[in-house]
C-alpha positions as CSV (number, residue, x, y, z in Angstrom):
1,M,0.1,-0.2,-0.1
2,K,3.1,2.2,0.8
3,K,4.4,1.9,-2.4
4,F,0.8,3.0,-4.2
5,M,0.2,5.9,-1.7
6,P,1.7,8.8,-4.3
7,V,-0.4,7.7,-6.8
8,I,-3.4,7.9,-4.6
9,I,-2.3,11.5,-3.4
10,F,-1.7,12.5,-6.9
11,F,-5.1,11.8,-7.9
12,L,-6.8,13.1,-4.4
13,V,-5.2,16.4,-5.1
14,F,-6.1,17.1,-8.3
15,T,-9.4,15.9,-8.3
16,V,-11.3,17.0,-5.0
17,P,-11.3,20.6,-6.1
18,T,-12.5,20.3,-9.3
19,A,-14.9,17.2,-9.1
20,S,-18.1,19.1,-7.9
21,Y,-18.0,21.2,-11.0
22,A,-17.2,18.3,-13.6
23,L,-19.8,18.0,-16.4
24,G,-17.8,14.8,-17.2
25,L,-15.6,11.5,-15.6
26,E,-14.2,9.0,-16.7
27,L,-12.1,6.7,-14.2
28,A,-9.9,3.5,-15.2
29,V,-7.6,1.4,-13.3
30,G,-5.9,-1.8,-14.7
31,G,-2.3,-3.6,-15.9
32,W,0.1,-2.8,-18.3
33,K,2.6,-5.7,-19.0
34,Q,6.4,-3.5,-19.9
35,S,8.8,-5.2,-21.7
36,P,12.2,-3.1,-21.5
37,Q,14.6,-2.6,-24.3
38,G,17.7,-0.4,-24.5
39,Y,20.2,0.5,-22.3
40,F,21.3,3.0,-19.2
41,A,24.2,4.9,-17.9
42,Y,25.7,6.9,-15.1
43,K,28.5,9.4,-15.8
44,P,29.8,6.9,-18.4
45,V,33.4,7.9,-19.6
46,T,33.1,5.2,-23.0
47,A,30.0,3.1,-24.8
48,D,31.4,0.2,-22.7
49,D,29.7,2.0,-19.4
50,E,26.5,1.3,-21.1
51,L,24.3,-1.5,-19.3
52,D,21.8,-3.3,-21.7
53,L,18.6,-3.7,-20.1
54,E,18.1,-7.3,-21.4
55,R,21.7,-9.1,-21.8
56,D,23.9,-7.1,-19.0
57,C,21.4,-6.5,-16.4
58,N,18.9,-9.5,-17.2
59,Y,16.1,-7.7,-16.7
60,D,12.3,-9.2,-17.2
61,D,9.0,-8.3,-18.5
62,E,6.9,-6.7,-15.6
63,T,3.3,-6.1,-15.3
64,R,2.6,-3.0,-13.3
65,F,-0.4,-1.0,-11.8
66,T,-1.7,1.8,-13.9
67,G,-4.5,4.6,-13.3
68,R,-5.9,7.5,-15.2
69,L,-8.6,10.1,-14.7
70,K,-10.3,12.1,-17.4
71,I,-12.4,15.2,-16.2
72,D,-14.9,17.0,-18.6
73,M,-14.5,20.5,-17.5
74,P,-17.5,23.0,-17.7
75,L,-17.4,26.4,-20.0
76,F,-14.5,27.5,-21.6
77,L,-12.1,25.6,-19.0
78,P,-9.7,23.2,-20.4
79,N,-10.3,19.4,-19.7
80,I,-8.0,17.4,-17.5
81,Y,-6.5,14.4,-17.8
82,L,-4.5,12.5,-15.1
83,M,-2.4,9.3,-15.4
84,A,-0.3,7.2,-13.3
85,S,2.4,4.7,-14.4
86,P,4.9,2.9,-12.0
87,M,7.5,1.4,-13.6
88,E,10.4,-0.7,-12.1
89,F,12.9,-3.3,-13.0
90,D,15.8,-5.1,-11.4
91,G,17.7,-7.9,-11.7
92,T,21.4,-9.8,-11.3
93,G,23.6,-9.5,-14.1
94,L,27.3,-9.9,-15.4
95,K,29.8,-8.1,-17.7
96,T,32.8,-9.7,-19.1
97,Y,34.7,-6.3,-18.7
98,N,35.3,-3.7,-15.9
99,F,32.8,-0.6,-16.2
100,Y,32.2,2.6,-14.7
101,F,28.7,3.6,-12.9
102,G,29.1,6.7,-11.6
103,D,32.2,7.3,-9.7
104,E,32.7,3.6,-9.0
105,L,34.5,1.0,-11.4
106,I,32.5,-2.1,-11.3
107,Q,34.4,-5.3,-11.7
108,G,33.9,-7.5,-15.0
109,N,33.3,-11.2,-14.5
110,V,31.4,-10.6,-11.0
111,P,27.8,-10.8,-10.6
112,F,26.3,-7.2,-9.9
113,Y,22.5,-6.3,-8.8
114,S,20.8,-3.4,-10.4
115,S,17.6,-1.7,-10.5
116,I,15.9,1.0,-12.4
117,T,12.9,3.2,-11.3
118,L,10.9,4.9,-13.9
119,D,7.6,5.9,-12.0
120,H,5.7,8.7,-13.9
121,Y,2.7,11.1,-13.7
122,D,0.8,12.7,-16.5
123,I,-1.2,16.0,-15.9
124,G,-2.7,16.9,-19.1
125,F,-5.2,20.0,-20.0
126,Y,-6.8,19.8,-23.5
127,Y,-9.7,20.9,-25.5
128,G,-12.1,18.8,-28.1
129,I,-11.5,20.6,-31.6
130,P,-14.7,22.2,-32.2
131,F,-17.6,20.8,-34.5
132,I,-15.8,17.5,-34.8
133,E,-18.7,15.5,-33.2
134,T,-21.5,17.4,-34.6
135,I,-20.5,16.8,-38.1
136,T,-19.4,13.2,-38.2
137,A,-22.9,12.2,-35.7
138,E,-21.1,11.7,-32.5
139,T,-18.8,9.1,-33.9
140,V,-15.5,11.4,-33.6
141,N,-13.7,13.4,-31.5
142,I,-10.0,14.9,-31.5
143,D,-8.5,16.4,-28.7
144,L,-5.5,18.4,-28.5
145,G,-3.6,20.0,-25.6
146,L,-0.6,20.4,-23.0
147,N,0.5,17.0,-21.1
148,V,3.3,17.5,-18.4
149,R,4.8,14.1,-17.6
150,I,6.9,14.2,-14.1
151,Y,9.1,11.1,-14.0
152,D,10.3,9.9,-10.3
153,F,13.7,8.9,-11.7
154,E,16.4,6.1,-9.7
155,V,19.0,4.0,-11.0
156,E,21.3,1.9,-8.7
157,I,24.0,-1.0,-8.8
158,K,25.3,-3.0,-5.6
159,Q,28.5,-5.6,-6.3
160,D,28.1,-7.6,-2.9
161,S,31.5,-9.3,-3.2
162,T,33.5,-5.9,-3.9
163,S,31.0,-4.0,-1.4
164,I,30.4,-1.4,-4.4
165,E,27.3,0.3,-4.4
166,E,26.3,3.5,-6.2
167,S,23.3,5.0,-7.0
168,E,21.4,8.4,-8.4
169,D,18.1,9.6,-8.1
170,F,16.0,12.8,-9.4
171,T,12.6,14.0,-10.6
172,L,12.1,15.1,-14.1
173,P,9.4,17.2,-15.3
174,V,8.7,17.4,-19.3
175,P,6.3,19.3,-21.1
176,M,4.9,17.3,-23.9
177,A,2.4,18.0,-26.8
178,Y,-0.9,15.6,-26.5
179,L,-3.0,14.7,-29.3
180,A,-6.0,11.9,-29.0
181,L,-8.7,10.5,-31.3
182,Q,-12.0,8.5,-30.1
183,I,-14.0,6.6,-32.8
184,K,-17.3,5.3,-31.6
185,P,-18.7,3.3,-34.7
186,V,-21.6,1.9,-32.3
187,D,-22.8,2.6,-28.9
188,K,-21.1,0.3,-26.6
189,L,-17.7,0.1,-28.3
190,A,-15.2,2.7,-28.6
191,I,-11.7,2.9,-30.3
192,E,-8.9,5.3,-29.1
193,A,-5.8,6.5,-30.0
194,E,-3.4,8.7,-27.7
195,A,0.2,10.4,-28.3
196,R,2.4,12.1,-26.2
197,G,5.8,13.6,-27.4
198,I,8.4,15.9,-27.2
199,S,12.0,16.6,-28.8
200,Y,14.6,18.6,-27.6
201,S,18.1,18.9,-27.1
202,G,18.9,15.5,-28.2
203,N,16.2,14.1,-26.0
204,Q,13.0,12.5,-27.0
205,L,10.0,11.1,-24.9
206,Y,7.1,9.7,-26.9
207,S,4.1,7.9,-25.7
208,L,1.7,6.0,-27.9
209,I,-1.8,4.2,-26.6
210,G,-4.3,2.1,-28.5
211,R,-7.1,1.3,-26.9
212,V,-10.8,-0.5,-27.5
213,K,-13.0,-0.2,-25.0
214,F,-16.2,-1.8,-24.4
215,N,-19.3,-0.8,-22.6
216,I,-20.4,-3.4,-20.1
217,F,-23.6,-2.0,-18.5
218,G,-24.6,1.6,-17.1
219,P,-21.5,3.4,-16.9
220,V,-19.2,0.7,-16.4
221,F,-16.7,-0.3,-19.2
222,A,-13.6,-2.9,-19.8
223,A,-11.0,-2.1,-22.2
224,A,-7.6,-3.7,-23.8
225,G,-4.8,-2.2,-25.6
226,Y,-1.3,-1.8,-26.4
227,R,1.2,1.2,-25.5
228,Y,4.7,2.1,-26.5
229,D,6.9,4.4,-24.8
230,K,10.2,5.9,-25.9
231,L,12.5,7.3,-23.5
232,K,16.0,9.0,-24.6
233,I,17.4,11.4,-22.1
234,D,20.7,12.7,-21.1
235,E,20.2,14.4,-17.4
236,E,21.7,14.7,-13.8
237,D,24.7,12.5,-15.8
238,V,22.4,9.7,-16.4
239,E,21.9,8.6,-20.0
240,V,19.0,6.7,-20.8
241,D,17.9,5.3,-24.3
242,M,15.2,3.0,-23.8
243,D,11.5,1.8,-24.9
244,F,8.9,0.1,-23.2
245,S,6.0,-1.6,-24.9
246,G,3.2,-4.3,-24.3
247,P,-0.6,-5.1,-24.1
248,F,-2.8,-3.5,-21.4
249,I,-6.1,-4.4,-19.6
250,E,-8.6,-1.6,-18.0
251,A,-11.7,-1.8,-16.0
252,G,-13.9,1.4,-15.2
253,F,-16.7,3.8,-15.5
254,K,-17.7,7.2,-17.3
255,F,-20.6,9.4,-16.3
């Protein structure tokens, strides 16, 4: 429960002041199977200091909780989109040669434990493009807006046999453009796509989500889809070039 307290507080802080004035509400929780690829490094001297997530770190796929909340605001206020995506990988790996991680020289051919945390929280503000729903008989909607993604970032290495331990953590807020498309061919079925992204100073962050949503009864729905995230950054002496992808399922309600 303690691990998910930031997620709970995140939703409460941003929804309590606005919920009573909202015209629409959509809440969903589910699980995302995250398959990692790529590498990370901390204060690398050469390319040999990069740690491949699969080959060097031995990270496996992980399924993590996700939660999202959309609030349709009245009048001319922007709509609000909140999303929480915990992400953490760890494992015991091995490299056949020495490498630097931070200020420490990690010995080759000696097992080491590593972990990387990339928990992130999205705060989005958006508007629907006027008249799209009207001219498509309520079957198509397009949203445009601004999204701020806040990363709670941490990398760590431990090598017990040499008593070496090194870590780094920081919080990184990143503004991103937001674009979404919803298609509703029949009353109980909706097809949705979401894109968030930015590119600056060699950094690249993209998040793509595709979702099929089926209304079960009343306001209750179930959904399934696929998500792909690309993260390439160089911040606080940490270099990351990774992508995470996999299917997800959700359940929720919409008023």
